[in-house]
C-alpha positions in Angstrom: 62.8 72.7 50.1 60.4 75.0 48.3 57.3 76.4 50.0 55.2 75.9 46.8 53.0 72.9 47.4 51.9 70.6 44.7 48.4 71.4 43.4 45.9 68.6 44.2 43.1 70.0 42.1 41.2 68.2 39.3 43.7 66.5 37.0 43.7 65.1 33.5 45.2 61.7 32.9 48.4 63.3 31.8 48.4 65.5 34.9 47.9 62.4 37.1 50.9 60.7 35.7 53.1 63.9 36.0 51.9 64.6 39.6 52.6 61.0 40.6 56.1 61.3 39.2 56.7 64.6 41.0 55.4 63.2 44.3 57.7 60.2 44.1 60.7 62.6 43.6 59.5 64.8 46.5 59.1 61.9 48.8 62.6 60.6 48.0 64.1 64.1 48.6 62.2 64.3 51.9 63.6 61.0 53.1 67.2 62.0 52.1 66.8 65.5 53.6 67.8 67.1 50.3 66.3 70.0 48.4 63.1 69.6 46.3 61.3 71.7 43.7 58.1 71.8 45.7 56.8 71.2 49.2 54.3 68.4 50.2 50.9 69.6 51.3 50.9 70.6 55.0 48.7 67.6 56.0 51.1 65.2 54.2 54.3 66.9 55.5 53.0 66.7 59.1 52.1 63.0 58.7 55.5 62.2 57.2 57.2 63.7 60.2 55.0 61.7 62.6 55.7 58.4 60.9 59.4 59.1 60.6 59.5 59.8 64.3 57.7 56.4 64.9 60.2 54.5 62.8 57.9 53.3 60.1 59.8 51.5 57.3 59.4 53.6 54.1 60.0 50.6 51.9 57.5 48.1 53.3 54.5 48.1 55.5 54.4 46.5 58.9 51.3 44.3 59.3 49.7 43.7 62.6 47.6 40.7 63.4 44.1 41.3 62.2 41.2 41.1 64.6 39.8 37.7 65.3 36.4 36.9 63.7 34.7 37.1 67.1 36.3 40.4 68.0 35.5 41.8 64.5 31.8 40.8 64.9 31.7 42.3 68.4 33.1 45.6 67.2 30.6 45.6 64.2 27.6 45.0 66.5 28.9 47.6 69.0 29.5 50.3 66.4 27.1 53.2 65.9 28.2 53.1 62.2 26.6 49.7 61.6 23.2 51.4 61.2 24.7 53.7 58.6 25.8 51.0 56.2 22.7 51.3 54.0 23.5 55.0 53.6 27.1 54.3 52.7 26.1 51.5 50.3 23.7 53.8 48.4 25.8 57.0 48.6 29.3 55.7 48.0 29.4 52.1 46.8 27.9 52.6 43.3 30.4 55.3 42.5 33.3 53.3 44.0 32.4 50.2 42.0 32.0 52.2 38.8 35.4 53.7 39.2 36.9 50.3 40.2 37.5 51.3 43.8 36.6 49.9 47.2 34.7 51.4 50.1 36.0 50.9 53.6 34.6 51.8 57.0 36.8 51.7 60.1 36.3 52.2 63.8 37.9 55.1 65.8 41.0 52.9 66.3 41.5 52.5 62.6 40.4 48.9 62.5 38.7 48.0 59.2 35.2 46.8 60.0 33.6 46.7 56.6 35.0 46.6 53.1 33.0 46.4 49.9 33.4 47.2 46.2 35.2 46.1 43.0 36.3 42.5 43.4 39.7 42.8 41.5 40.6 45.8 43.7 39.6 43.9 46.8 42.1 41.2 45.8 44.8 43.8 45.3 44.0 45.2 48.8 44.3 41.7 50.2 47.9 41.6 49.0 48.6 44.6 51.2 46.7 43.3 54.2 44.0 45.9 53.6 41.2 43.5 54.7 38.6 43.4 57.4 40.0 43.5 60.9 43.3 45.2 59.7 44.9 48.0 61.6 45.2 51.0 59.2 46.7 53.6 61.5 49.7 55.7 60.6 52.0 54.0 63.1 51.4 50.6 61.3 51.1 51.5 57.6 52.5 55.1 57.5 50.8 58.0 55.8 47.4 57.0 54.4 44.0 58.6 54.1 42.4 56.6 56.9 45.2 56.8 59.5 46.0 60.5 58.7 42.3 61.5 58.9 42.2 59.8 62.3 44.9 62.2 63.4 43.9 65.3 61.5 40.2 64.9 62.3 39.2 66.1 58.9 38.8 64.7 55.3 42.1 63.7 53.7 43.2 62.7 50.2 46.4 60.7 49.9 47.6 60.2 46.4 50.2 57.7 45.2 53.7 58.6 46.5 52.1 60.8 49.3 51.8 57.4 51.0 54.9 57.1 53.1 55.4 53.4 52.4 56.6 52.7 48.9 54.4 49.6 48.5 51.3 51.7 48.7 52.3 54.1 45.9 49.9 52.4 43.5 47.0 53.5 45.6 45.0 56.7 46.1 42.6 57.0 49.1 40.0 59.6 50.2 38.8 59.4 53.8 36.5 61.4 56.0 36.0 61.1 59.8 32.6 60.4 61.3 31.7 62.1 64.6 28.9 61.6 67.0 26.8 64.7 66.6 25.8 64.6 70.2 29.2 65.1 71.7 31.7 65.3 68.9 33.3 61.9 69.7 35.1 60.3 66.8 33.2 57.2 65.7 35.3 56.0 62.8 36.3 56.7 59.2 34.7 56.2 55.8 37.1 55.8 52.9 37.2 55.1 49.2 40.5 53.6 47.9 41.8 52.2 44.7 44.5 52.2 42.0 46.1 55.7 41.7 45.8 55.8 37.9 42.0 55.6 38.0 41.2 57.8 40.9 39.4 61.1 40.5 40.2 64.0 43.0 36.5 64.9 43.3 36.1 61.6 45.2 37.2 63.4 48.4 34.3 65.8 48.0 31.9 62.9 47.6 33.2 61.0 50.6 33.1 64.2 52.7 29.5 64.9 51.6 28.4 61.4 52.5 30.1 61.6 55.9 28.2 64.9 56.7 25.0 63.2 55.6 25.7 60.3 57.9 26.3 62.6 60.8 23.0 64.4 60.0 21.2 61.0 60.0 22.6 60.2 63.4 21.4 63.5 64.7 17.9 62.9 63.4 17.8 59.4 64.9 18.9 60.8 68.2 16.1 63.3 68.2 13.6 60.7 67.2 14.8 58.4 70.0 14.4 61.2 72.6 10.9 61.9 71.2 9.9 58.3 71.6 11.3 58.2 75.1 9.6 61.5 76.0 6.2 60.0 74.9 6.8 56.9 77.0 7.9 58.9 80.0 5.2 61.6 79.9 2.5 59.6 81.8 5.1 58.3 84.3 6.4 61.8 85.1 2.8 63.1 85.4 2.1 60.6 88.2 5.2 61.5 90.1 5.6 64.2 92.7 8.9 65.9 93.3 11.8 66.0 90.9 12.5 63.5 88.1 14.2 63.1 84.7 13.8 60.7 81.8 17.1 60.1 80.1 18.2 57.7 77.3 20.7 54.9 78.0 23.6 57.4 77.5 22.1 60.0 79.8 20.7 62.4 77.3 17.6 64.1 78.7 14.3 63.5 77.1 11.9 65.0 79.8 12.0 66.4 83.3 9.6 67.5 86.0 10.3 69.7 89.0 13.8 71.0 87.9 15.7 72.7 85.1 16.5 70.3 82.2 20.2 69.5 81.7 21.4 68.4 78.3 22.9 65.2 79.7 23.2 63.4 83.0 26.5 61.5 83.7 25.5 57.9 84.3 27.7 55.0 85.3 29.0 52.9 82.5 26.7 50.0 83.4 23.8 51.5 85.4 21.4 49.3 87.4 18.0 50.0 88.9 18.0 51.1 92.5 19.6 53.8 94.6 22.4 55.7 92.9 24.4 58.8 93.9 24.9 61.3 91.0 27.3 64.2 91.4 24.8 66.7 90.2 21.8 65.6 92.2 23.0 63.5 95.1 21.1 60.4 96.0 18.6 59.3 93.4 16.7 56.2 92.4 17.0 54.7 88.9 14.1 52.8 87.3 14.1 51.3 83.7 12.1 52.9 80.9 11.9 51.6 77.3 15.1 52.9 75.8 16.3 54.7 78.9 16.0 55.4 82.6 13.8 57.3 85.0 15.8 59.2 87.5 13.9 60.1 90.7 16.0 62.9 92.4 16.3 63.2 96.2 15.4 59.6 97.1 16.4 58.9 100.7 19.7 57.1 101.0 19.2 53.4 101.4 15.7 53.4 99.9 15.1 50.2 98.0 12.8 50.2 95.0 10.0 47.7 95.0 10.6 44.5 93.0 9.7 44.9 89.3 7.2 42.7 87.6 7.5 41.5 84.0 4.6 40.2 82.0 5.8 38.4 78.8 2.7 38.0 76.6 3.1 35.5 73.9 -0.6 34.6 73.7 -1.1 36.2 70.3 0.8 36.8 67.2 1.9 40.2 68.5 4.3 39.5 71.3 4.9 42.2 74.0 6.6 42.7 77.3 5.2 44.9 80.1 7.4 46.0 83.0 5.9 47.3 86.2 7.9 49.4 88.6 7.4 51.9 91.5 6.4 54.7 89.1 4.0 52.6 87.0 4.2 50.4 84.0 5.2 50.5 80.3 5.0 48.1 77.4 7.2 47.3 74.5 6.3 45.3 71.4 8.9 42.5 70.7 10.5 41.5 67.5 10.2 37.8 66.7 13.8 37.1 67.7 13.5 39.0 71.0 10.3 37.1 71.8 12.2 33.9 71.3 15.0 35.1 73.6 12.7 36.2 76.4 10.7 33.0 76.1 13.8 30.9 76.7 14.8 33.0 79.7 11.4 32.8 81.2 11.2 29.1 80.5 14.7 28.5 82.0 14.7 30.9 85.0 18.1 29.5 86.2 19.8 31.3 83.3 21.5 30.4 80.0 25.0 30.9 78.8 25.6 32.5 75.4 26.4 29.0 74.0 23.2 27.6 75.6 21.1 30.4 74.0 22.8 29.8 70.6 21.7 26.2 70.8 18.2 27.2 72.0 17.8 29.7 69.1 19.8 28.3 66.2 20.7 24.8 67.1 24.4 25.8 66.9 26.4 26.5 70.0 29.0 28.4 68.1 26.8 31.3 67.3 27.6 33.2 70.5 28.4 36.5 68.8 24.9 36.7 67.3 23.4 35.9 70.7 25.4 38.6 72.5 24.5 41.1 69.9 20.7 40.3 70.3 21.0 40.5 74.1 22.7 43.9 73.8 19.9 45.2 71.6 17.3 43.8 74.0 18.9 45.4 77.0 18.5 48.8 75.4 14.8 48.4 76.1 14.7 46.2 79.2 17.8 47.6 80.9 18.5 46.0 84.3 15.4 43.8 84.1 17.8 41.4 82.4 21.1 40.1 84.0 24.0 38.3 82.4 26.6 35.7 83.3 24.4 33.7 82.8 21.7 35.5 80.9 18.5 35.6 83.0 15.9 37.8 84.4 17.4 39.9 87.2 17.0 38.8 90.9 13.9 40.2 92.5 11.9 40.4 89.2 8.6 38.6 89.2 8.1 37.1 85.7 4.7 36.1 84.4 4.7 34.1 81.1 1.4 34.3 79.2 1.2 31.5 76.6 -1.4 30.6 73.9 -4.2 28.3 74.9 -2.8 25.7 72.4 0.9 25.0 72.7 1.1 24.5 68.9 0.3 28.3 68.5 3.4 29.4 70.5 5.4 31.8 68.2 4.0 30.0 65.2 6.7 31.3 62.7 9.6 30.5 64.9 12.1 27.7 64.0 14.1 28.1 67.2 14.8 24.5 68.6 13.7 25.6 72.1 10.4 27.0 70.8 9.7 24.0 68.5 10.4 21.6 71.5 7.9 23.6 73.7 5.2 23.4 71.1 5.3 19.7 71.1 6.4 19.1 74.7 
């Protein structure tokens, strides 16, 4: 096989047809082990070797069962990429639709989470199983921009017969990985795909640029989150003696007192308020802050924090929650939905299942995925003040519910059945 790779620069329509023909001949020669006039690009050659080793059928794709609707919704709500959809929709989707392409976003496991774009191309994609919840890794569908970018960890263009599986030769795809700017962790892939005859090679540059812009957006949001946490923690740290840190929910440091600031503190996967041993600092005490944790370093082993107090103030149109702990208190203004959730939990102290809350909030017990997503967001601010299984305020938390003087004024814009019943109860 020649070492001269096929040029994947900007093509004319005639060049696209000729390149497609040459790639098909090259793939056939590679499968048969015979000589060829040119070599595949290195990223394609390496991918072909991987999928051959994994036994992928070159003539037809192998389709795995897509994610269930509930699992798909769970992954969407859990993904850091969900907040970037407006950026993708403005930066990529118009170009994709104008070129009769589709835009796809996957998670780090290659599962398609979102798919938008040209309706006829979406129907073409459906015939290949290229739909929401599908597994688009190399071991399932062979060489493709999404699966290959997951392995290569860099932007990848896969044109026509560069796809290992013959049934995908009518497609060209450009994909770029998205990384967490805090620690470099792979978050997923953004991709533009469509018919090979209408695809322009500069699409890869566009996808790559939007991916870099998305990572910059995540970086700015992280800095803004730490700034807000730092402002909330400043008066608390000022009242404390000794050593303490304010960190976000993932352990990234916002502020410290009495010690050198680390970039990040390794927290348990599901931290809870109270005594905690940390490898770097020994015995500590964890207390919730809005959007993070207060870590008091050097707390005596066995020390128990005093019970927290929660004031849920729904007496006016601006709902708020105030949490009081050993180091002081902090307040957080509530969205209308979160005000409804906390009202139900305060009104039903025994706790509510996800299905119960779905009925309380929407009158539909099937909307458990939405409920779990809302509780996940709420716990980012209230941390261990809330417990689950069932959802409730945590044991030892003293809850005060402050209501309007007239029941009819309770959360006046809410249509949640539980709130409507309370207004007229």
